[in-house]
TORMARPA-469839 format. One record per atom (N, C-alpha, C): residue in three letters; y, x, z. Coordinates in steps of 0.2 Angstrom, whole numbers, padded with zeros to 4 digits, always signed. Layout:
<sites>
ALAYXZ
...
</sites>
This chain:
<sites>
MET-0214-0061-0271
MET-0207-0060-0273
MET-0207-0054-0279
LYS-0202-0055-0282
LYS-0201-0050-0288
LYS-0198-0043-0285
THR-0198-0038-0289
THR-0195-0033-0286
THR-0186-0033-0287
PHE-0183-0030-0282
PHE-0175-0030-0282
PHE-0173-0025-0279
ARG-0167-0023-0280
ARG-0163-0017-0277
ARG-0159-0020-0271
HIS-0160-0015-0266
HIS-0156-0018-0259
HIS-0151-0013-0258
ILE-0145-0016-0258
ILE-0139-0011-0258
ILE-0135-0012-0251
GLU-0133-0007-0248
GLU-0129-0008-0241
GLU-0123-0004-0242
PRO-0118-0008-0244
PRO-0111-0005-0244
PRO-0108-0005-0237
ARG-0103+0000-0237
ARG-0100+0000-0230
ARG-0093-0002-0230
SER-0090-0007-0235
SER-0084-0010-0234
SER-0085-0016-0238
ILE-0080-0020-0237
ILE-0080-0028-0242
ILE-0078-0024-0250
GLU-0074-0020-0248
GLU-0071-0017-0256
GLU-0078-0014-0260
GLU-0082-0011-0257
GLU-0088-0009-0259
GLU-0093-0014-0261
ALA-0093-0019-0258
ALA-0097-0025-0259
ALA-0095-0029-0265
VAL-0089-0029-0265
VAL-0085-0033-0271
VAL-0086-0029-0278
GLU-0085-0022-0277
GLU-0086-0018-0283
GLU-0093-0019-0286
THR-0099-0018-0280
THR-0106-0020-0282
THR-0107-0026-0285
LEU-0104-0031-0284
LEU-0105-0037-0287
LEU-0102-0037-0293
ARG-0096-0034-0294
ARG-0094-0034-0301
ARG-0098-0031-0305
ARG-0100-0025-0304
ARG-0105-0021-0309
ARG-0111-0025-0310
TYR-0114-0030-0306
TYR-0121-0033-0307
TYR-0118-0040-0312
GLU-0113-0042-0312
GLU-0110-0047-0316
GLU-0113-0054-0316
GLY-0114-0055-0309
GLY-0118-0062-0308
GLY-0126-0061-0307
ARG-0127-0055-0307
ARG-0135-0053-0306
ARG-0137-0052-0299
ALA-0132-0051-0295
ALA-0133-0049-0288
ALA-0132-0055-0284
ARG-0134-0054-0277
ARG-0133-0060-0272
ARG-0131-0056-0266
LEU-0127-0059-0262
LEU-0126-0057-0255
LEU-0131-0060-0251
ILE-0133-0055-0245
ILE-0138-0057-0240
ILE-0134-0055-0234
ALA-0135-0060-0229
ALA-0133-0058-0222
ALA-0140-0059-0218
GLY-0140-0066-0215
GLY-0146-0067-0211
GLY-0152-0069-0216
GLY-0150-0071-0222
GLY-0156-0072-0226
GLY-0161-0078-0225
THR-0159-0082-0222
THR-0164-0087-0220
THR-0164-0092-0225
ASP-0160-0094-0229
ASP-0159-0098-0236
ASP-0161-0094-0241
LEU-0158-0089-0243
LEU-0160-0084-0249
LEU-0166-0082-0249
LEU-0169-0079-0245
LEU-0176-0077-0245
LEU-0181-0082-0247
GLY-0181-0088-0245
GLY-0184-0094-0246
GLY-0183-0096-0253
GLN-0177-0095-0255
GLN-0176-0096-0263
GLN-0180-0092-0267
MET-0180-0085-0265
MET-0183-0079-0269
MET-0191-0080-0269
LYS-0193-0082-0263
LYS-0201-0082-0264
LYS-0203-0088-0266
ASP-0199-0094-0267
ASP-0202-0100-0271
ASP-0199-0100-0278
ARG-0195-0095-0280
ARG-0192-0094-0287
ARG-0192-0101-0290
PHE-0187-0105-0287
PHE-0186-0110-0290
PHE-0179-0112-0293
LEU-0175-0105-0294
LEU-0170-0105-0299
LEU-0171-0102-0305
PRO-0168-0104-0310
PRO-0170-0100-0317
PRO-0168-0093-0317
GLY-0164-0091-0314
GLY-0163-0084-0314
GLY-0163-0081-0307
TYR-0166-0074-0307
TYR-0168-0070-0301
TYR-0163-0065-0300
PRO-0161-0064-0294
PRO-0156-0058-0293
PRO-0160-0051-0294
GLU-0156-0046-0297
GLU-0158-0040-0298
GLU-0156-0035-0292
ALA-0153-0038-0288
ALA-0150-0034-0282
ALA-0149-0039-0276
LEU-0150-0036-0270
LEU-0146-0040-0265
LEU-0140-0035-0261
VAL-0135-0038-0260
VAL-0130-0034-0257
VAL-0129-0036-0249
ASN-0131-0031-0245
ASN-0132-0032-0237
ASN-0126-0033-0235
LEU-0123-0038-0232
LEU-0117-0038-0228
LEU-0117-0035-0221
LYS-0123-0035-0219
LYS-0124-0033-0212
LYS-0122-0025-0211
SER-0123-0021-0216
SER-0121-0014-0216
SER-0113-0013-0216
ILE-0109-0019-0216
ILE-0101-0018-0216
ILE-0099-0019-0208
PRO-0096-0015-0206
PRO-0093-0016-0198
PRO-0088-0020-0199
GLY-0086-0024-0194
GLY-0080-0027-0193
GLY-0079-0034-0195
ILE-0084-0038-0196
ILE-0084-0044-0199
ILE-0088-0049-0195
GLU-0089-0047-0189
GLU-0092-0052-0184
GLU-0088-0053-0178
GLY-0089-0058-0174
GLY-0087-0059-0168
GLY-0081-0064-0167
VAL-0079-0066-0161
VAL-0075-0071-0160
VAL-0069-0069-0157
ARG-0063-0071-0158
ARG-0057-0069-0155
ARG-0052-0074-0156
GLU-0046-0074-0152
GLU-0041-0079-0152
GLU-0035-0074-0154
GLU-0030-0076-0158
GLU-0024-0074-0159
GLU-0018-0079-0159
LYS-0015-0078-0155
LYS-0010-0083-0154
LYS-0011-0091-0155
GLY-0017-0092-0151
GLY-0020-0100-0151
GLY-0026-0100-0155
GLU-0026-0097-0161
GLU-0029-0099-0168
GLU-0036-0094-0166
LEU-0041-0098-0168
LEU-0048-0094-0167
LEU-0050-0092-0173
ILE-0052-0085-0173
ILE-0054-0082-0177
ILE-0062-0080-0177
ILE-0066-0082-0182
ILE-0073-0080-0182
ILE-0076-0077-0188
GLY-0078-0070-0187
GLY-0081-0067-0192
GLY-0087-0070-0196
ALA-0086-0069-0203
ALA-0093-0073-0206
ALA-0099-0071-0204
LEU-0100-0064-0202
LEU-0107-0062-0201
LEU-0108-0064-0193
THR-0104-0069-0189
THR-0105-0071-0183
THR-0112-0075-0182
ARG-0116-0073-0178
ARG-0122-0077-0177
ARG-0121-0084-0175
LEU-0125-0088-0178
LEU-0124-0096-0175
LEU-0124-0097-0167
ALA-0130-0093-0165
ALA-0132-0092-0158
ALA-0126-0090-0153
ASP-0122-0085-0156
ASP-0116-0082-0153
ASP-0110-0088-0152
ILE-0110-0091-0158
ILE-0105-0097-0158
ILE-0107-0102-0153
ALA-0113-0105-0153
ALA-0115-0110-0149
ALA-0114-0109-0142
THR-0115-0102-0139
THR-0114-0100-0132
THR-0107-0098-0131
SER-0103-0097-0135
SER-0097-0094-0133
SER-0092-0099-0129
PRO-0090-0096-0123
PRO-0086-0101-0119
PRO-0080-0103-0122
ARG-0077-0098-0126
ARG-0071-0099-0130
ARG-0071-0105-0134
VAL-0077-0105-0138
VAL-0078-0110-0144
VAL-0079-0116-0141
ARG-0084-0116-0135
ARG-0086-0122-0132
ARG-0079-0126-0129
ALA-0075-0121-0127
ALA-0070-0125-0123
ALA-0065-0129-0128
GLY-0062-0126-0133
GLY-0056-0127-0137
GLY-0059-0131-0143
TRP-0065-0129-0146
TRP-0066-0130-0152
TRP-0074-0133-0153
THR-0075-0138-0147
THR-0082-0140-0146
THR-0086-0142-0151
ALA-0083-0145-0156
ALA-0088-0149-0162
ALA-0092-0142-0165
LEU-0088-0136-0166
LEU-0091-0130-0169
LEU-0097-0127-0166
ALA-0095-0127-0158
ALA-0101-0124-0154
ALA-0107-0129-0154
GLU-0106-0135-0154
GLU-0112-0141-0153
GLU-0114-0140-0160
ALA-0112-0139-0166
ALA-0115-0140-0173
ALA-0118-0133-0173
ALA-0116-0128-0171
ALA-0120-0121-0171
ALA-0126-0122-0167
GLY-0125-0125-0162
GLY-0131-0125-0157
GLY-0136-0130-0160
ARG-0135-0134-0164
ARG-0141-0139-0167
ARG-0143-0137-0173
THR-0141-0131-0176
THR-0144-0129-0182
THR-0150-0126-0181
ALA-0155-0129-0185
ALA-0162-0125-0187
ALA-0164-0124-0180
SER-0168-0118-0179
SER-0172-0116-0172
SER-0168-0112-0169
PRO-0170-0110-0162
PRO-0167-0104-0159
PRO-0168-0098-0161
GLN-0174-0097-0165
GLN-0175-0091-0169
GLN-0171-0090-0175
LEU-0170-0095-0179
LEU-0165-0095-0185
LEU-0157-0094-0182
ARG-0155-0097-0177
ARG-0149-0097-0175
ARG-0148-0089-0173
GLU-0152-0086-0171
GLU-0152-0078-0169
GLU-0151-0073-0175
MET-0153-0076-0181
MET-0152-0073-0188
MET-0147-0076-0192
GLY-0146-0083-0193
GLY-0142-0086-0198
GLY-0134-0084-0195
THR-0129-0084-0200
THR-0123-0083-0198
THR-0118-0088-0201
LEU-0113-0089-0198
LEU-0108-0094-0200
LEU-0106-0095-0206
GLY-0105-0088-0210
GLY-0104-0088-0217
GLY-0110-0091-0222
GLY-0116-0088-0220
GLY-0121-0090-0224
GLY-0123-0098-0222
ASN-0121-0101-0217
ASN-0123-0108-0216
ASN-0118-0113-0221
ILE-0113-0110-0222
ILE-0108-0115-0225
ILE-0109-0113-0232
CYS-0112-0108-0234
CYS-0112-0105-0241
CYS-0121-0106-0244
GLN-0124-0111-0239
GLN-0131-0112-0241
GLN-0132-0117-0248
ASP-0137-0117-0251
ASP-0138-0120-0256
ASP-0140-0128-0255
VAL-0139-0133-0258
VAL-0140-0140-0257
VAL-0148-0142-0255
ARG-0150-0147-0254
ARG-0157-0148-0251
ARG-0159-0154-0257
CYS-0165-0153-0260
CYS-0168-0158-0263
CYS-0175-0155-0265
TRP-0180-0159-0264
TRP-0186-0157-0266
TRP-0189-0156-0272
TYR-0185-0160-0277
TYR-0186-0158-0284
TYR-0182-0152-0286
TYR-0176-0150-0284
TYR-0172-0144-0285
TYR-0175-0138-0283
ARG-0178-0138-0276
ARG-0180-0134-0273
ARG-0189-0133-0274
HIS-0191-0137-0278
HIS-0198-0136-0279
HIS-0200-0128-0282
PRO-0205-0126-0279
PRO-0207-0119-0282
PRO-0208-0118-0289
ASP-0207-0112-0292
ASP-0207-0110-0299
ASP-0204-0115-0304
ASN-0198-0118-0302
ASN-0194-0122-0305
ASN-0198-0127-0310
ARG-0202-0132-0306
ARG-0206-0136-0310
ARG-0201-0141-0312
PHE-0196-0142-0309
PHE-0192-0147-0311
PHE-0185-0145-0312
PRO-0184-0144-0319
PRO-0178-0141-0322
PRO-0172-0147-0322
CYS-0169-0148-0316
CYS-0164-0154-0315
CYS-0158-0151-0318
LEU-0152-0156-0317
LEU-0146-0155-0318
LEU-0142-0149-0315
ARG-0144-0148-0309
ARG-0141-0143-0304
ARG-0144-0136-0308
LYS-0149-0137-0311
LYS-0151-0130-0314
LYS-0150-0129-0321
GLY-0146-0133-0324
GLY-0144-0134-0330
GLY-0149-0139-0335
GLY-0153-0143-0332
GLY-0158-0147-0335
GLY-0155-0153-0338
GLY-0159-0158-0339
GLY-0157-0163-0343
GLY-0156-0170-0338
ARG-0158-0170-0333
ARG-0159-0175-0328
ARG-0160-0175-0320
CYS-0158-0180-0316
CYS-0159-0179-0309
CYS-0166-0183-0307
TYR-0171-0180-0306
TYR-0177-0182-0303
TYR-0178-0187-0298
ALA-0172-0187-0294
ALA-0172-0191-0288
ALA-0170-0199-0288
ILE-0167-0199-0295
ILE-0163-0206-0296
ILE-0169-0211-0296
ASP-0175-0209-0299
ASP-0180-0214-0300
ASP-0187-0212-0297
GLY-0186-0206-0292
GLY-0191-0204-0289
GLY-0190-0204-0281
ASP-0192-0200-0277
ASP-0193-0200-0270
ASP-0186-0198-0267
ASN-0182-0202-0265
ASN-0175-0201-0264
ASN-0173-0203-0257
ARG-0179-0203-0252
ARG-0177-0205-0245
ARG-0172-0200-0242
TYR-0170-0195-0244
TYR-0165-0190-0240
TYR-0160-0188-0245
HIS-0158-0192-0250
HIS-0153-0190-0254
HIS-0147-0193-0253
ALA-0142-0192-0258
ALA-0136-0195-0256
ALA-0134-0202-0257
ILE-0130-0204-0252
ILE-0128-0211-0251
ILE-0122-0214-0254
PHE-0117-0208-0257
PHE-0111-0210-0259
PHE-0112-0207-0267
GLY-0116-0209-0271
GLY-0116-0207-0278
GLY-0118-0200-0279
GLY-0118-0200-0286
GLY-0121-0193-0288
GLY-0115-0188-0291
SER-0117-0182-0294
SER-0111-0178-0296
SER-0114-0175-0303
VAL-0112-0169-0305
VAL-0114-0165-0310
VAL-0114-0171-0316
GLU-0109-0172-0319
GLU-0110-0178-0324
GLU-0114-0183-0322
GLN-0113-0187-0316
GLN-0116-0194-0315
GLN-0123-0193-0314
GLY-0125-0187-0312
GLY-0132-0186-0308
GLY-0132-0182-0303
CYS-0137-0179-0300
CYS-0138-0175-0295
CYS-0136-0179-0289
TYR-0142-0181-0284
TYR-0141-0183-0279
TYR-0142-0179-0273
ALA-0143-0173-0274
ALA-0145-0167-0269
ALA-0139-0168-0263
VAL-0141-0166-0257
VAL-0136-0167-0252
VAL-0135-0159-0249
HIS-0128-0157-0246
HIS-0127-0152-0242
HIS-0129-0152-0235
PRO-0133-0148-0234
PRO-0136-0148-0227
PRO-0133-0145-0221
SER-0128-0141-0223
SER-0124-0138-0217
SER-0122-0142-0211
ASP-0123-0139-0205
ASP-0122-0142-0199
ASP-0115-0140-0196
THR-0113-0133-0199
THR-0106-0131-0196
THR-0101-0134-0201
ALA-0102-0136-0207
ALA-0098-0138-0212
ALA-0093-0144-0209
PRO-0096-0148-0208
PRO-0093-0155-0206
PRO-0088-0154-0200
ALA-0090-0149-0195
ALA-0087-0147-0190
ALA-0080-0143-0191
LEU-0081-0138-0197
LEU-0076-0135-0198
LEU-0070-0139-0201
ILE-0073-0143-0206
ILE-0068-0148-0209
ILE-0064-0153-0204
ALA-0067-0156-0199
ALA-0065-0159-0194
ALA-0059-0156-0191
LEU-0061-0148-0190
LEU-0056-0145-0185
LEU-0051-0141-0189
ASP-0051-0143-0197
ASP-0045-0142-0201
ASP-0046-0133-0202
ALA-0051-0130-0202
ALA-0052-0123-0203
ALA-0051-0121-0210
ARG-0049-0114-0210
ARG-0048-0111-0217
ARG-0053-0105-0216
LEU-0055-0104-0223
LEU-0059-0098-0225
LEU-0055-0092-0228
VAL-0056-0087-0225
VAL-0053-0081-0229
VAL-0059-0076-0232
THR-0057-0075-0239
THR-0062-0071-0243
THR-0058-0065-0244
SER-0062-0061-0248
SER-0059-0055-0251
SER-0053-0056-0257
LYS-0052-0063-0259
LYS-0047-0063-0264
LYS-0041-0069-0261
ARG-0043-0074-0256
ARG-0039-0078-0255
ARG-0041-0082-0248
THR-0036-0086-0247
THR-0038-0091-0240
THR-0039-0098-0243
VAL-0043-0101-0241
VAL-0045-0109-0244
VAL-0046-0112-0239
PRO-0044-0119-0239
PRO-0046-0124-0233
PRO-0053-0126-0234
VAL-0056-0126-0229
VAL-0063-0128-0229
VAL-0065-0134-0233
GLU-0061-0138-0233
GLU-0062-0145-0236
GLU-0061-0144-0243
ALA-0058-0139-0245
ALA-0059-0137-0253
ALA-0064-0132-0255
PHE-0067-0130-0251
PHE-0072-0124-0252
PHE-0078-0126-0257
PHE-0080-0132-0255
PHE-0086-0134-0258
PHE-0085-0136-0264
ALA-0090-0135-0269
ALA-0089-0137-0276
ALA-0097-0140-0279
VAL-0096-0143-0285
VAL-0101-0145-0288
VAL-0102-0142-0294
GLY-0107-0139-0296
GLY-0109-0136-0303
GLY-0116-0135-0303
VAL-0118-0132-0310
VAL-0124-0130-0311
VAL-0126-0122-0306
SER-0130-0124-0302
SER-0132-0118-0297
SER-0126-0115-0293
LYS-0121-0120-0292
LYS-0116-0118-0289
LYS-0114-0123-0283
THR-0112-0120-0278
THR-0111-0125-0272
THR-0104-0124-0268
THR-0100-0118-0269
THR-0095-0117-0267
THR-0089-0115-0272
VAL-0083-0114-0271
VAL-0078-0111-0276
VAL-0079-0103-0277
LEU-0082-0100-0273
LEU-0083-0093-0273
LEU-0084-0090-0281
ASP-0080-0085-0282
ASP-0082-0081-0289
ASP-0088-0077-0288
ALA-0091-0075-0293
ALA-0097-0070-0293
ALA-0095-0064-0289
ASP-0089-0062-0288
ASP-0088-0056-0285
ASP-0084-0056-0279
GLU-0084-0063-0276
GLU-0079-0065-0270
GLU-0084-0065-0263
VAL-0082-0062-0258
VAL-0086-0062-0252
VAL-0081-0066-0246
VAL-0084-0071-0242
VAL-0081-0073-0236
VAL-0081-0068-0231
THR-0075-0068-0228
THR-0074-0063-0223
THR-0074-0066-0215
GLU-0070-0070-0215
GLU-0069-0074-0208
GLU-0066-0081-0209
VAL-0068-0085-0204
VAL-0066-0093-0203
VAL-0060-0092-0198
ARG-0053-0097-0199
ARG-0049-0097-0195
ARG-0048-0104-0193
LEU-0047-0106-0186
LEU-0047-0113-0184
LEU-0040-0113-0180
PRO-0036-0117-0182
PRO-0031-0119-0178
PRO-0031-0121-0172
ALA-0025-0120-0168
ALA-0025-0120-0160
ALA-0027-0128-0159
ALA-0031-0130-0154
ALA-0035-0135-0153
ALA-0029-0139-0150
GLY-0024-0137-0146
GLY-0019-0142-0143
GLY-0022-0147-0139
LYS-0020-0153-0139
LYS-0022-0159-0135
LYS-0029-0162-0138
THR-0031-0160-0144
THR-0037-0163-0147
THR-0043-0163-0144
ARG-0048-0167-0145
ARG-0055-0165-0143
ARG-0059-0167-0148
SER-0064-0164-0149
SER-0069-0165-0154
SER-0077-0165-0152
ALA-0081-0167-0157
ALA-0088-0168-0155
ALA-0092-0168-0162
PHE-0098-0166-0160
PHE-0104-0166-0167
PHE-0109-0169-0165
ILE-0112-0173-0169
ILE-0119-0177-0167
ILE-0123-0177-0175
LYS-0128-0176-0172
LYS-0134-0175-0179
LYS-0139-0180-0178
PHE-0142-0182-0183
PHE-0148-0185-0183
PHE-0152-0182-0187
ALA-0159-0180-0184
ALA-0165-0177-0188
ALA-0171-0180-0185
LEU-0176-0179-0189
LEU-0183-0182-0187
LEU-0185-0177-0181
ARG-0184-0172-0181
ARG-0185-0167-0174
ARG-0178-0164-0172
ARG-0178-0163-0165
ARG-0172-0161-0163
ARG-0171-0153-0165
SER-0177-0149-0165
SER-0176-0143-0168
SER-0179-0141-0174
ILE-0176-0137-0178
ILE-0179-0135-0184
ILE-0177-0138-0190
ASP-0177-0145-0190
ASP-0175-0150-0195
ASP-0168-0149-0198
PHE-0168-0150-0205
PHE-0161-0151-0208
PHE-0159-0159-0206
PRO-0153-0160-0205
PRO-0149-0166-0204
PRO-0152-0172-0210
ILE-0153-0177-0207
ILE-0154-0183-0211
ILE-0146-0186-0212
VAL-0143-0186-0207
VAL-0135-0186-0207
VAL-0132-0183-0201
ASN-0127-0179-0202
ASN-0122-0178-0196
ASN-0115-0180-0197
CYS-0112-0178-0191
CYS-0105-0181-0191
CYS-0102-0177-0186
ALA-0095-0175-0188
ALA-0091-0172-0184
ALA-0084-0175-0184
ALA-0080-0176-0178
ALA-0075-0179-0176
ALA-0070-0175-0173
ARG-0064-0175-0173
ARG-0058-0174-0169
ARG-0053-0177-0168
VAL-0051-0179-0163
VAL-0046-0185-0160
VAL-0041-0182-0155
ALA-0035-0185-0157
ALA-0030-0183-0152
ALA-0027-0191-0150
VAL-0026-0191-0143
VAL-0024-0198-0140
VAL-0017-0196-0137
GLU-0011-0200-0138
GLU-0005-0200-0136
GLU-0003-0207-0134
ASN-0001-0207-0127
ASN+0001-0214-0125
ASN-0004-0219-0126
GLY-0011-0218-0126
GLY-0015-0222-0125
GLY-0018-0224-0133
ARG-0013-0221-0137
ARG-0016-0222-0144
ARG-0018-0217-0148
VAL-0023-0217-0153
VAL-0025-0212-0157
VAL-0019-0210-0162
SER-0017-0204-0161
SER-0011-0201-0165
SER-0013-0197-0171
GLN-0019-0194-0170
GLN-0021-0190-0177
GLN-0029-0189-0176
THR-0032-0189-0181
THR-0041-0188-0181
THR-0042-0186-0188
ARG-0049-0182-0187
ARG-0052-0180-0193
ARG-0058-0181-0192
VAL-0062-0185-0197
VAL-0069-0187-0197
VAL-0073-0184-0203
CYS-0078-0180-0202
CYS-0082-0178-0208
CYS-0090-0179-0207
LEU-0092-0183-0212
LEU-0099-0183-0212
LEU-0103-0177-0217
ASN-0110-0176-0216
ASN-0112-0172-0220
ASN-0121-0174-0222
ALA-0123-0171-0226
ALA-0130-0173-0228
ALA-0130-0181-0232
VAL-0124-0182-0233
VAL-0124-0189-0237
VAL-0122-0188-0243
ALA-0119-0183-0246
ALA-0116-0182-0253
ALA-0118-0175-0254
VAL-0117-0173-0260
VAL-0118-0165-0262
VAL-0113-0161-0260
THR-0108-0163-0257
THR-0103-0159-0253
THR-0101-0163-0246
PRO-0099-0159-0241
PRO-0096-0163-0235
PRO-0092-0168-0236
ARG-0092-0174-0234
ARG-0088-0180-0235
ARG-0083-0181-0229
ARG-0077-0180-0231
ARG-0072-0182-0226
ARG-0071-0189-0226
ALA-0072-0193-0220
ALA-0072-0200-0220
ALA-0064-0202-0218
GLN-0061-0202-0223
GLN-0053-0204-0223
GLN-0052-0212-0221
ALA-0056-0216-0223
ALA-0055-0222-0222
ALA-0056-0223-0214
ALA-0061-0221-0211
ALA-0061-0220-0204
ALA-0056-0218-0200
GLU-0054-0212-0202
GLU-0047-0211-0199
GLU-0041-0215-0200
GLU-0041-0219-0206
GLU-0035-0223-0206
GLU-0037-0229-0201
ALA-0043-0230-0200
ALA-0045-0236-0196
ALA-0043-0235-0188
LEU-0043-0228-0187
LEU-0042-0226-0180
LEU-0034-0225-0178
VAL-0031-0223-0182
VAL-0025-0221-0180
VAL-0020-0226-0179
GLY-0017-0226-0172
GLY-0013-0231-0170
GLY-0016-0236-0166
GLN-0024-0235-0165
GLN-0027-0238-0161
GLN-0029-0236-0154
ALA-0031-0240-0149
ALA-0034-0237-0143
ALA-0041-0235-0145
LEU-0043-0229-0141
LEU-0050-0227-0142
LEU-0055-0231-0138
THR-0058-0236-0142
THR-0062-0241-0138
THR-0068-0241-0142
GLU-0074-0245-0139
GLU-0079-0246-0143
GLU-0077-0250-0150
ALA-0073-0255-0149
ALA-0071-0259-0154
ALA-0069-0255-0161
SER-0064-0251-0159
SER-0060-0246-0164
SER-0065-0241-0168
ALA-0070-0239-0163
ALA-0074-0234-0165
ALA-0079-0237-0170
GLU-0081-0244-0168
GLU-0086-0247-0172
GLU-0082-0249-0179
ALA-0076-0250-0178
ALA-0073-0250-0185
ALA-0072-0245-0189
ALA-0071-0239-0185
ALA-0071-0233-0190
ALA-0077-0231-0193
GLY-0084-0233-0190
GLY-0089-0232-0193
GLY-0090-0237-0199
GLN-0089-0244-0197
GLN-0089-0248-0203
GLN-0084-0245-0210
ALA-0079-0242-0209
ALA-0075-0241-0214
ALA-0077-0234-0217
ALA-0081-0229-0214
ALA-0084-0224-0216
ALA-0089-0224-0221
VAL-0092-0230-0221
VAL-0098-0232-0226
VAL-0097-0237-0231
ARG-0091-0239-0230
ARG-0088-0245-0236
ARG-0089-0244-0243
ASP-0089-0237-0244
ASP-0090-0236-0252
ASP-0098-0233-0253
ALA-0103-0234-0248
ALA-0109-0231-0249
ALA-0112-0235-0254
ARG-0117-0230-0258
ARG-0121-0233-0264
ARG-0128-0230-0264
PRO-0132-0232-0258
PRO-0137-0230-0257
PRO-0143-0230-0264
LEU-0148-0226-0264
LEU-0153-0228-0269
LEU-0158-0231-0267
GLU-0164-0231-0269
GLU-0169-0237-0268
GLU-0172-0236-0261
HIS-0173-0229-0260
HIS-0178-0228-0253
HIS-0173-0225-0247
ASN-0166-0225-0248
ASN-0162-0222-0243
ASN-0157-0226-0240
ALA-0158-0233-0241
ALA-0152-0237-0238
ALA-0151-0236-0230
TYR-0157-0234-0227
TYR-0157-0234-0219
TYR-0151-0228-0218
MET-0150-0224-0222
MET-0145-0219-0219
MET-0138-0222-0219
VAL-0137-0228-0222
VAL-0130-0229-0221
VAL-0129-0233-0214
GLN-0134-0235-0211
GLN-0133-0237-0204
GLN-0133-0231-0199
ILE-0136-0226-0201
ILE-0136-0219-0197
ILE-0129-0217-0198
ALA-0126-0216-0204
ALA-0120-0213-0204
ALA-0115-0217-0201
ARG-0115-0224-0201
ARG-0110-0228-0197
ARG-0112-0227-0190
THR-0117-0226-0188
THR-0117-0226-0180
THR-0114-0219-0177
LEU-0117-0214-0182
LEU-0114-0207-0179
LEU-0107-0207-0179
VAL-0104-0209-0184
VAL-0096-0210-0185
VAL-0093-0212-0178
LYS-0097-0217-0176
LYS-0095-0222-0170
LYS-0095-0217-0163
ARG-0101-0214-0162
ARG-0103-0210-0158
ARG-0099-0204-0157
ALA-0098-0201-0163
ALA-0094-0195-0163
ALA-0087-0195-0160
VAL-0084-0202-0163
VAL-0077-0203-0161
VAL-0077-0205-0154
LEU-0080-0209-0150
LEU-0082-0210-0144
LEU-0083-0204-0139
ALA-0086-0199-0142
ALA-0087-0193-0138
ALA-0081-0189-0138
CYS-0076-0191-0142
CYS-0068-0187-0142
CYS-0065-0190-0136
GLY-0067-0196-0134
GLY-0062-0199-0129
GLY-0062-0196-0121
</sites>
């Protein structure tokens, strides 16, 4: 690794001011499970001059309820979310997603804020020493289109019709399904609108902006679930994952939200699946129809058509798990 400064602010305001002074040349660090790997492999064109350690700031971790709303600090560890009785009882999909992220050791380090802010996955984009200067790094092409694209996007590309990298977060689809909002040092953003596509950019955050907490509305009578498919149960990033939230009234689905991830460069809300479910009884047949609708617009590449079947099946199983 190259030399960098390590700065420990005592408040969010101090962290923001530090980021402003460095004008994009500093990065935030919490658990560091993604960032430190980036720095060791040096796959990005730029290298941070400083790391701003959020762990030195008190008061931005923990789980609490206020008037039925669940509030989770951005520095709350994934392991604590996965085992929280409060989260498991009302916001089950998030607890399940946190519990399926990476390995037990990494869940003890990784934070909720870091998990949703992590960079995309693509072995060309992340190849050490910036061997492939792809679109996401300001280069001229997406190497995955004609290369090894087994684990790439099945719903088309981005960044001017290229870039088939996928967003790997497990908690992101759960938060979208649960209609969560992110509170930052500047604003409040619906999680669904938080993810962005650009050159070396994965979220809408400004260079001097810090995520401080996540807010989830009261669960009410809804039930939620999260399902993940990976080659190994522990450690692996998802090949596809899915979260669903369903409310049933008088024997019919009255409202639902379904979100897939690892199938596109940002988490993908499956609105067609939601439309197929609302007004229907929650049955094997209606869940199957939702799965079919979710992948209706899929456009797989040469080597990843198998992901379409996985996505369809996960939508069906996640919806049925909410019954």
